[in-house]
C-alpha positions as CSV (number, residue, x, y, z in Angstrom):
1,M,94.5,144.6,92.6
2,L,96.4,141.7,94.0
3,L,97.5,140.3,90.5
4,E,97.8,142.2,87.0
5,V,98.8,140.7,84.1
6,D,99.3,143.0,81.2
7,G,99.7,142.1,77.7
8,L,101.9,139.0,78.2
9,V,103.7,137.7,75.3
10,K,105.9,134.6,74.7
11,R,107.1,133.4,71.4
12,Y,109.1,130.0,70.8
13,R,111.5,129.0,67.8
14,T,110.7,125.4,66.4
15,K,112.8,122.9,65.5
16,D,112.9,124.3,61.9
17,R,113.4,127.6,63.0
18,Q,109.7,128.7,62.7
19,V,108.8,131.2,65.4
20,V,105.4,130.2,67.5
21,E,103.6,132.8,69.5
22,A,102.4,130.5,72.4
23,V,100.6,133.6,74.3
24,K,99.4,136.4,72.2
25,G,98.7,139.7,74.9
26,I,97.0,137.9,77.7
27,R,95.4,140.3,79.9
28,F,93.6,139.8,83.3
29,S,93.6,140.7,86.8
30,L,93.0,139.0,90.3
31,A,91.6,140.3,93.4
32,A,92.3,139.5,96.9
33,G,90.1,136.8,98.5
34,T,89.4,135.7,94.8
35,I,89.4,132.3,92.9
36,L,90.3,132.1,89.5
37,A,89.9,129.3,87.0
38,F,92.2,129.8,84.3
39,L,91.3,126.7,82.0
40,G,92.1,125.8,78.5
41,P,92.9,122.8,76.7
42,N,96.5,121.1,76.2
43,G,98.8,123.7,74.3
44,A,96.4,126.5,74.9
45,G,99.3,128.5,76.3
46,K,98.0,128.5,80.1
47,T,101.0,126.4,81.3
48,T,103.2,129.1,79.7
49,T,101.4,132.0,81.3
50,I,101.6,130.6,84.7
51,K,105.3,130.1,84.5
52,M,105.4,133.8,83.5
53,I,103.7,134.8,86.2
54,A,105.7,132.8,88.7
55,G,108.8,134.1,87.4
56,L,110.1,130.9,85.6
57,V,109.9,132.0,82.1
58,R,110.9,135.3,81.0
59,P,108.1,137.0,78.9
60,D,108.8,138.4,75.2
61,D,106.6,141.5,75.8
62,G,104.2,142.6,78.6
63,D,104.5,142.3,82.5
64,V,103.0,141.3,85.6
65,A,102.3,143.0,89.1
66,V,102.1,141.6,92.5
67,E,100.5,144.0,94.5
68,G,101.4,147.0,92.6
69,H,105.5,145.2,92.3
70,S,106.4,144.8,88.6
71,L,108.0,141.5,88.2
72,S,110.4,142.8,85.4
73,A,111.4,146.1,87.6
74,A,111.0,144.4,90.9
75,S,111.1,140.7,90.7
76,G,112.1,140.4,94.4
77,Q,108.9,142.4,95.6
78,A,107.0,140.6,93.4
79,L,107.9,137.2,93.9
80,R,108.0,137.4,97.8
81,R,104.2,137.7,97.7
82,L,103.6,134.4,95.6
83,G,103.4,131.1,96.3
84,A,103.3,128.1,93.7
85,V,102.8,124.6,93.4
86,L,103.6,123.6,90.0
87,E,102.1,120.3,88.3
88,G,105.4,118.4,86.9
89,S,107.7,120.5,89.1
90,R,109.4,119.6,91.8
91,N,107.8,121.4,94.6
92,L,109.6,119.2,97.4
93,Y,112.8,117.3,98.1
94,W,111.6,113.7,98.4
95,R,114.1,112.2,100.7
96,L,113.5,115.2,103.0
97,T,111.0,115.4,105.9
98,P,108.1,117.8,105.9
99,L,109.9,119.9,108.4
100,E,113.1,119.7,106.6
101,N,111.8,121.0,103.6
102,F,109.8,123.6,105.4
103,E,113.2,125.1,106.6
104,Y,114.8,124.8,102.9
105,W,111.9,126.6,101.4
106,G,111.3,128.9,104.4
107,G,115.0,129.9,104.0
108,I,115.2,130.8,100.5
109,R,112.3,132.9,101.3
110,G,113.9,134.5,103.9
111,L,112.5,132.7,107.0
112,S,114.7,132.0,110.3
113,R,114.8,128.1,110.6
114,K,112.9,128.4,113.9
115,M,109.6,130.6,112.2
116,A,109.8,128.0,109.3
117,R,109.4,125.2,111.7
118,E,106.5,126.8,113.6
119,R,104.9,127.7,110.4
120,G,105.2,124.3,108.9
121,R,103.8,122.9,111.9
122,E,100.8,124.8,112.0
123,L,100.0,124.4,108.3
124,M,100.6,120.5,108.7
125,R,98.0,120.6,111.8
126,E,95.5,122.5,109.4
127,F,95.6,119.5,106.9
128,G,95.8,117.0,109.9
129,L,99.1,116.0,109.0
130,E,101.1,116.7,112.0
131,D,101.8,113.0,113.0
132,K,103.7,112.8,109.5
133,I,105.8,115.9,109.9
134,G,109.0,113.3,110.7
135,S,108.3,110.6,107.7
136,T,110.3,111.6,104.4
137,V,108.0,112.8,101.5
138,Q,108.7,109.5,99.7
139,Q,107.1,107.7,102.4
140,L,103.7,109.5,102.1
141,S,100.7,108.7,99.6
142,R,100.1,111.2,96.6
143,G,97.3,113.1,98.3
144,M,100.0,113.9,101.3
145,Q,102.6,115.1,99.2
146,Q,100.1,117.4,97.6
147,Q,99.0,118.6,101.0
148,V,102.7,119.2,102.1
149,A,103.6,120.9,98.6
150,I,100.8,123.3,99.5
151,C,101.8,123.9,102.7
152,A,105.7,124.5,101.3
153,A,104.1,127.0,98.9
154,L,102.3,128.9,101.9
155,I,105.3,128.9,104.2
156,H,106.2,132.4,104.0
157,S,102.5,133.7,103.9
158,P,102.2,134.8,100.5
159,A,99.2,137.0,99.3
160,L,98.8,135.0,96.0
161,L,99.0,131.4,95.6
162,L,99.4,129.7,92.0
163,L,97.9,126.0,91.9
164,D,98.6,123.8,88.6
165,E,96.2,120.9,88.6
166,P,96.4,120.6,92.5
167,T,93.7,117.5,92.8
168,L,95.1,115.7,89.7
169,G,95.3,111.8,90.6
170,L,94.4,112.0,94.0
171,D,91.6,110.0,95.9
172,L,88.2,111.9,97.0
173,D,89.3,112.4,100.3
174,A,92.5,114.2,99.4
175,S,90.9,116.2,96.8
176,D,87.9,117.1,98.9
177,R,90.4,118.3,101.5
178,I,92.5,120.3,99.3
179,Q,89.2,122.0,97.6
180,E,88.1,122.8,101.1
181,Y,91.1,124.5,102.3
182,V,91.6,126.4,99.2
183,Q,88.4,127.8,99.7
184,R,89.4,128.6,103.4
185,L,92.6,130.2,102.1
186,A,90.4,132.7,99.9
187,H,87.1,133.2,101.3
188,E,88.2,133.8,105.0
189,R,91.7,134.5,104.8
190,G,91.5,137.1,101.9
191,M,94.4,135.2,99.6
192,G,94.0,135.2,95.9
193,I,94.2,132.2,93.9
194,L,95.0,131.3,90.5
195,L,93.9,127.9,89.7
196,T,94.5,125.5,86.7
197,T,93.0,122.1,86.2
198,H,91.3,119.9,83.2
199,Q,89.0,118.6,85.9
200,M,85.9,121.2,85.1
201,E,84.0,119.6,88.4
202,V,86.9,121.0,90.8
203,A,87.0,124.4,88.9
204,Q,83.0,124.7,89.1
205,T,83.3,124.0,92.8
206,L,86.2,126.4,93.5
207,A,86.3,129.3,91.3
208,D,84.7,132.9,91.7
209,R,85.8,133.8,88.2
210,I,86.5,131.9,85.0
211,S,88.8,132.9,82.2
212,I,89.4,130.2,79.2
213,I,92.5,130.6,77.2
214,Q,92.6,128.7,73.6
215,S,95.4,129.3,71.0
216,G,97.2,131.7,73.4
217,V,94.2,134.3,73.3
218,L,91.8,134.5,76.2
219,T,88.2,133.6,74.6
220,L,85.9,133.7,77.5
221,E,86.2,135.4,81.2
222,G,83.9,136.5,83.7
223,L,82.0,135.7,87.1
224,K,81.2,132.1,87.4
225,E,77.4,132.5,87.8
226,D,77.3,134.8,84.6
227,V,79.6,132.6,82.6
228,L,77.3,130.1,83.1
229,A,74.3,131.7,82.7
230,R,75.3,132.9,79.4
231,F,75.1,129.1,78.3
232,T,72.1,127.6,80.0
233,G,69.4,126.5,77.7
234,S,72.1,125.7,75.0
235,S,73.1,122.5,76.1
236,Y,71.1,119.3,75.5
237,V,71.4,115.3,76.2
238,F,70.2,113.1,73.3
239,E,69.3,109.5,74.3
240,L,69.0,106.9,71.6
241,A,67.1,103.3,71.4
242,E,70.1,101.7,69.9
243,A,73.9,102.5,68.7
244,P,74.0,104.2,66.1
245,S,75.7,103.4,62.9
246,A,79.3,104.5,62.5
247,G,78.4,107.0,59.7
248,A,75.5,108.5,61.9
249,R,77.9,108.7,64.8
250,Q,80.1,110.6,62.7
251,L,77.7,113.0,61.6
252,A,76.8,113.7,65.2
253,D,80.1,114.3,65.9
254,Q,80.8,116.9,63.5
255,L,78.0,118.7,64.9
256,G,79.8,118.7,68.4
257,A,78.5,115.7,70.1
258,A,80.2,114.2,73.3
259,W,79.2,111.0,73.9
260,T,78.7,109.5,77.5
261,G,77.8,105.9,76.5
262,E,77.0,104.0,73.5
263,Q,73.4,105.5,73.2
264,E,73.9,108.8,74.8
265,F,75.4,112.1,74.1
266,R,75.8,115.8,75.0
267,V,75.9,118.3,72.8
268,V,76.0,122.3,72.7
269,L,73.9,124.1,70.2
270,D,73.8,127.5,69.0
271,R,70.1,127.6,68.0
272,P,67.3,125.3,69.7
273,T,66.1,124.3,65.9
274,D,69.5,122.6,65.6
275,V,67.6,119.6,67.6
276,Y,66.4,118.4,64.2
277,D,69.8,118.8,62.2
278,I,71.1,116.3,65.0
279,M,67.9,113.8,64.8
280,R,68.2,113.9,60.9
281,A,71.9,112.8,61.2
282,L,71.1,109.9,63.3
283,E,68.6,108.4,61.1
284,P,67.5,105.9,60.9
285,C,68.3,105.5,64.6
286,P,65.4,106.4,66.8
287,V,65.9,109.2,69.2
288,V,64.2,108.0,72.7
289,R,64.2,111.6,74.3
290,V,66.0,114.9,74.3
291,M,66.8,116.9,77.4
292,R,67.3,120.3,77.7
293,E,70.5,120.8,80.5
294,T,71.4,123.6,82.9
295,A,74.9,124.4,81.8
296,D,78.0,123.8,83.8
297,L,81.3,124.7,83.4
298,A,82.0,121.5,81.4
299,T,79.5,122.4,79.0
300,V,81.0,125.8,78.4
301,F,84.3,124.6,78.2
302,R,83.2,122.1,75.4
303,A,81.6,124.9,73.5
304,H,84.8,126.7,73.2
305,T,87.3,124.3,72.8
306,R,85.2,121.3,71.3
307,Q,87.0,119.2,73.9
308,S,84.9,116.1,74.7
309,V,85.3,116.6,78.5
310,P,82.7,114.6,81.2
311,V,79.6,116.5,82.1
312,Q,77.9,116.3,85.1
313,S,74.9,118.8,85.4
314,G,71.4,119.2,86.1
315,R,68.9,118.1,83.5
316,E,65.4,120.1,82.8
317,A,63.1,117.8,80.2
318,M,62.4,119.6,77.1
319,A,58.7,120.9,76.6
């Protein structure tokens, strides 16, 4: 197994000296050639988990192994097989050119200057950015900077790549290019990729496996197809004839409604008969149409975390 996360625990002490357990015995694995979407709401513990895997935060208990090398016992060997692009972290030096960044990060990874330059040029060509190799990073667009950061993370040809919000804030062209490249890395070159994102459509496009963390605990994991199949038929769209009253809307919210407009919302129901509870909560506002959806990843995520997340999925009219 490429990556094995075994019982990771992380505790923090608050300002009032209370101990908070941010990660509570997380266990999962990742095989080579697989993309795992590691998902959760803000504060769930996913960023702390990723930083422990990357060697940036020391766990209070548990261990991480990359290609059999323990992070606690042989951190150098483990980290040499890992690359990371962490959202909000300094992945590049902005006043340097991409080539100078590759020389710097490659040198840290044990590459010669010549090898780092050759490898960097090759990676930039794959993204179609070879003409930007002499520009400073701060002169590049946000999408180009993210692509260069991925190149820097791959400079030493790691077996495992950690990507934290790789397409956040990017235009469609840059996002599509990164997604296509990530799929090639995993499915054509056999790299293992651990992905975190709040963009459910990106996770659904890329992931082979899904893990959802909430309050420091994994609440759901499995193959993407199995996870989606488990929830198909439990998601419904309600279309109303008019905007409901504030009271009716509040009652629908309590039942888990995620509004996509003044007169339309989506909801995940445990039982089909719960449709009638929703309709009673909305009275006297008329319901024009109720439709059952094919579950997508946003639906699954919302069912576990009760977060209002945009949904894009196929619809099937209720019989």
